[in-house]
C-alpha positions as CSV (number, residue, x, y, z in Angstrom):
1,M,146.4,-3.7,108.3
2,S,143.5,-2.0,110.0
3,D,144.8,1.5,109.3
4,I,144.0,1.3,105.6
5,N,144.1,3.9,103.0
6,L,141.2,3.7,100.4
7,P,141.9,4.6,96.8
8,T,140.9,8.1,95.5
9,G,137.1,8.4,95.3
10,L,136.3,6.1,98.2
11,R,135.9,7.0,101.7
12,R,135.3,5.5,105.2
13,V,133.2,7.1,107.9
14,E,135.6,7.5,110.6
15,D,133.3,7.3,113.6
16,L,131.6,4.2,112.0
17,W,135.0,2.5,111.5
18,F,136.1,0.4,114.3
19,P,139.6,-1.0,113.5
20,D,139.1,-4.2,115.5
21,A,135.7,-4.9,114.3
22,D,134.6,-8.0,112.2
23,L,132.1,-6.7,109.7
24,I,132.8,-4.3,106.7
25,F,130.1,-2.7,104.6
26,R,130.3,-0.7,101.5
27,A,127.4,1.3,100.1
28,E,128.2,3.1,97.0
29,D,131.8,4.6,97.5
30,T,131.5,4.7,101.4
31,F,132.9,2.1,103.9
32,F,131.8,1.2,107.4
33,R,133.5,-1.2,109.8
34,L,131.3,-2.5,112.5
35,Y,130.9,-5.0,115.2
36,G,128.6,-8.0,113.8
37,N,127.5,-9.1,117.2
38,F,126.2,-5.5,118.0
39,L,124.4,-5.3,114.7
40,G,123.1,-9.0,115.1
41,A,121.5,-8.1,118.5
42,R,119.4,-5.4,116.9
43,S,118.6,-6.7,113.4
44,S,117.5,-10.3,112.5
45,V,118.9,-9.7,109.1
46,F,122.3,-8.9,110.3
47,R,122.2,-11.7,112.8
48,D,121.7,-14.1,110.1
49,M,124.5,-12.5,108.1
50,V,127.1,-13.0,110.8
51,A,125.8,-16.5,111.8
52,F,126.9,-17.9,108.4
53,P,130.5,-17.7,107.4
54,Q,131.3,-15.6,104.4
55,P,132.7,-17.4,101.3
56,P,136.3,-16.8,100.3
57,V,136.8,-13.6,98.2
58,A,139.4,-12.1,96.0
59,D,141.8,-9.6,97.6
60,G,140.1,-6.7,96.0
61,D,136.8,-7.7,97.8
62,S,138.3,-7.8,101.3
63,I,140.2,-5.6,104.0
64,D,142.2,-7.1,106.5
65,G,141.0,-10.6,105.2
66,I,137.3,-9.6,106.0
67,P,134.9,-9.9,103.2
68,I,133.4,-6.5,102.0
69,V,129.5,-6.7,102.3
70,R,128.0,-4.5,99.5
71,L,124.7,-2.8,100.5
72,H,122.5,-2.0,97.6
73,D,121.4,1.3,99.4
74,S,122.5,4.9,99.2
75,A,125.5,5.9,101.1
76,A,123.7,8.7,102.9
77,E,120.9,6.6,104.1
78,V,123.2,3.8,105.3
79,E,125.1,6.4,107.3
80,V,122.3,7.8,109.1
81,F,120.8,4.3,109.7
82,L,124.1,3.1,111.2
83,R,124.4,6.2,113.3
84,A,121.1,5.6,114.8
85,V,122.0,2.0,115.6
86,F,125.4,2.9,117.2
87,D,124.6,6.2,118.8
88,S,121.4,6.4,120.9
89,S,121.5,10.1,120.9
90,F,121.7,10.5,117.3
91,F,118.0,9.7,116.5
92,M,115.8,10.5,119.4
93,P,112.0,10.0,119.5
94,P,109.7,13.1,118.9
95,P,109.7,15.9,119.7
96,A,113.5,15.9,119.3
97,P,114.4,17.9,116.1
98,V,115.6,15.8,113.2
99,D,116.1,16.2,109.5
100,F,113.6,14.8,107.2
101,A,116.1,12.9,105.2
102,T,117.4,11.3,108.4
103,V,113.7,10.1,109.1
104,I,113.5,8.7,105.6
105,G,116.8,6.9,105.6
106,V,116.2,5.4,109.1
107,L,112.6,4.3,108.3
108,R,113.5,2.6,105.0
109,L,116.6,0.8,106.3
110,A,115.3,0.0,109.8
111,H,112.3,-1.7,107.7
112,K,114.6,-3.4,105.3
113,Y,117.1,-4.8,107.9
114,D,114.5,-5.5,110.6
115,V,115.6,-2.9,113.3
116,R,112.2,-2.6,115.0
117,Y,112.6,-0.1,117.6
118,L,114.2,2.4,115.0
119,F,111.4,1.5,112.7
120,R,108.7,2.4,115.2
121,R,110.7,5.6,116.2
122,A,110.9,6.7,112.5
123,L,107.3,6.1,111.9
124,S,106.4,8.2,115.0
125,H,108.2,11.1,113.4
126,L,106.5,10.7,110.1
127,D,103.0,10.1,111.8
128,S,103.5,13.5,113.5
129,L,103.3,15.3,110.0
130,H,100.4,12.9,108.5
131,P,97.6,12.7,111.1
132,T,94.6,10.7,110.3
133,D,92.2,13.1,112.2
134,L,90.9,16.1,110.3
135,P,91.1,18.7,113.3
136,V,95.0,17.6,113.9
137,F,95.6,17.7,110.3
138,L,94.5,21.3,109.9
139,E,96.3,22.2,113.0
140,T,99.5,20.6,111.8
141,A,99.1,22.6,108.6
142,S,99.2,25.7,110.5
143,I,102.2,24.9,112.6
144,F,104.2,23.2,109.7
145,A,107.0,25.7,109.4
146,K,108.1,25.3,113.1
147,H,107.5,21.5,113.2
148,H,110.2,19.4,115.0
149,V,110.9,17.3,111.7
150,H,112.9,19.8,109.3
151,Y,110.5,19.2,106.4
152,P,111.6,20.7,103.1
153,P,108.4,22.1,101.4
154,G,107.8,21.0,97.9
155,I,106.2,18.2,95.9
156,V,109.6,16.3,95.9
157,T,109.3,15.9,99.6
158,D,105.7,14.7,99.6
159,L,106.3,12.4,96.8
160,I,109.1,10.8,98.8
161,V,106.9,10.3,101.8
162,L,104.3,8.7,99.5
163,R,106.6,6.2,98.0
164,V,108.4,5.4,101.2
165,A,105.1,5.0,103.2
166,S,103.8,2.6,100.5
167,E,107.3,0.7,100.6
168,V,107.2,0.1,104.3
169,G,103.5,-0.6,104.5
170,A,102.6,2.6,106.6
171,I,99.2,2.5,104.9
172,W,97.4,4.9,107.4
173,I,99.8,7.6,106.1
174,L,98.9,7.2,102.5
175,P,95.7,9.3,102.5
176,T,97.4,12.4,103.7
177,A,100.4,11.7,101.6
178,Y,98.1,11.6,98.4
179,Y,96.4,14.6,99.4
180,N,99.7,16.5,100.0
181,V,100.9,15.4,96.5
182,C,97.5,16.4,94.8
183,T,97.8,19.9,96.1
184,Y,100.1,20.6,93.2
185,T,99.3,20.6,89.6
186,I,99.6,17.6,87.4
187,P,102.4,19.4,85.4
188,E,104.2,19.8,88.7
189,M,103.9,16.3,89.5
190,L,105.3,15.3,86.0
191,A,108.0,17.7,86.3
192,A,109.2,16.3,89.7
193,G,111.7,14.1,88.0
194,E,113.1,10.9,89.8
195,P,110.7,11.2,93.0
196,W,107.7,11.0,90.3
197,R,109.2,8.2,88.4
198,T,109.9,6.0,91.4
199,L,106.1,5.7,92.1
200,G,104.6,2.6,90.9
201,P,102.0,2.8,87.9
202,H,99.1,2.2,90.5
203,E,100.4,5.0,92.8
204,Q,100.8,7.5,89.8
205,Q,97.2,6.6,88.5
206,I,95.8,7.3,92.1
207,C,97.4,10.8,91.9
208,L,96.1,11.6,88.5
209,T,92.8,10.4,89.2
210,F,92.4,12.0,92.7
211,Y,93.6,15.3,91.5
212,P,90.5,16.6,89.8
213,E,88.5,15.1,92.5
214,M,90.1,17.6,94.7
215,I,89.4,20.3,92.2
216,R,85.6,19.4,92.3
217,A,85.7,19.1,96.2
218,M,86.7,22.9,96.4
219,A,83.4,23.9,95.0
220,S,81.6,21.7,97.6
221,I,83.8,22.8,100.4
222,H,83.5,26.5,99.6
223,G,79.9,26.2,98.5
224,Y,78.9,28.6,101.4
225,L,80.3,31.3,99.1
226,N,77.1,31.4,97.1
227,F,75.1,32.6,100.3
228,I,77.3,35.5,101.1
229,P,76.8,38.3,101.6
230,Q,73.9,37.6,103.7
231,E,70.8,39.9,104.2
232,S,72.1,40.7,107.6
233,C,75.7,41.4,106.4
234,L,77.5,44.1,108.5
235,S,79.7,45.0,105.6
236,T,78.3,44.1,102.3
237,Q,81.1,45.7,100.0
238,S,84.1,44.1,102.2
239,C,82.3,40.6,102.2
240,A,81.5,40.7,98.5
241,V,85.2,41.4,97.7
242,T,86.1,38.5,99.8
243,V,83.8,36.3,98.0
244,S,85.0,37.6,94.8
245,E,88.7,36.9,95.6
246,A,87.8,33.4,97.0
247,R,85.9,32.5,93.7
248,G,88.8,33.7,91.5
249,V,91.1,31.3,93.5
250,M,89.1,28.4,92.8
251,L,88.3,29.2,89.1
252,N,91.8,30.1,88.0
253,G,93.9,27.7,90.3
254,I,96.6,30.2,90.7
255,A,96.4,31.2,94.2
256,D,99.6,31.4,96.4
257,S,98.1,29.5,99.3
258,W,95.0,27.7,97.9
259,G,95.7,25.9,94.7
260,S,94.1,22.7,94.6
261,D,94.1,22.5,98.4
262,S,90.5,21.5,99.0
263,L,90.8,21.7,102.7
264,S,92.4,25.2,102.8
265,E,90.7,27.7,105.1
266,L,88.7,30.6,103.9
267,P,90.3,33.7,105.5
268,F,87.1,34.4,107.6
269,D,88.7,37.5,109.0
270,G,87.8,38.8,105.7
271,L,84.0,38.4,106.4
272,C,81.9,40.3,108.6
273,S,80.8,38.6,111.9
274,Q,77.4,37.7,110.6
275,C,78.7,36.1,107.2
276,S,81.4,34.4,109.1
277,S,79.2,32.8,111.6
278,I,76.8,31.5,108.9
279,A,79.7,30.4,106.8
280,Q,81.7,28.2,109.4
281,D,79.3,25.5,110.1
282,P,78.6,24.4,106.4
283,H,82.3,24.8,105.6
284,A,83.3,22.5,108.5
285,A,80.8,20.1,107.6
286,A,81.9,19.8,104.1
287,Q,85.4,19.5,105.0
288,E,84.4,16.5,107.2
289,Q,82.5,15.0,104.4
290,F,85.5,15.2,102.1
291,W,87.9,13.9,104.8
292,D,85.7,10.8,105.5
293,P,83.0,10.3,103.1
294,G,81.7,7.3,105.1
């Protein structure tokens, strides 16, 4: 009978449940009934699955005589992935608005089940938040809050990006992913719970090793503070206060916006025009050196 009632605690996704379809998935406690040929046309993994007859199963492991295929993925990720496969308007290319969790779910499962066009699309969303060019990276940071990917701020999100980029082989994303994680403190990393524990030992070691390097880089990138105020300063007291506050940020590591963010911008509007002009070139050069040591 296709109009089934599932036991309490189990659910089916109504718009991903086609009564006459020939393939039934279960992810955690969620069920999907789908057309095998449709999936097979988009995924080599599903194509192989439907090409070989499933072995006989007990009654509890089938519905309408169709074997239930268990997917060892989260139900939430399976749902957004399958919606992206079956509904072309659900997961559009950038700059269409999209939730971060949807990008990650589609990226992971499109990679796992070899749905290449969705994999490329999900990567394009993630790429837009993790540029490889420094000027674009600095610009992205300034428009982060209104980016088309609804990206929840915090270390948990950045740890998920790091883990998933490593998992799917998106190695060009890793430098900015590691950088973003290391703008938090080591206690914050360790307190992040499951996202931190899902990193491999090698990834954890890179974070713990890179973090003090970022702290040291702050002194180099903001080394121009040692030469301000200049003799030609137009507002010695104001510039001296700005420099003192900036040094306090670096030494104490308690700034609201700086922390260990080595590439953070000095508020040049706190300096007079003379000091600002002198500071900007060495600041930019040190940023470039940190970003690409050559």
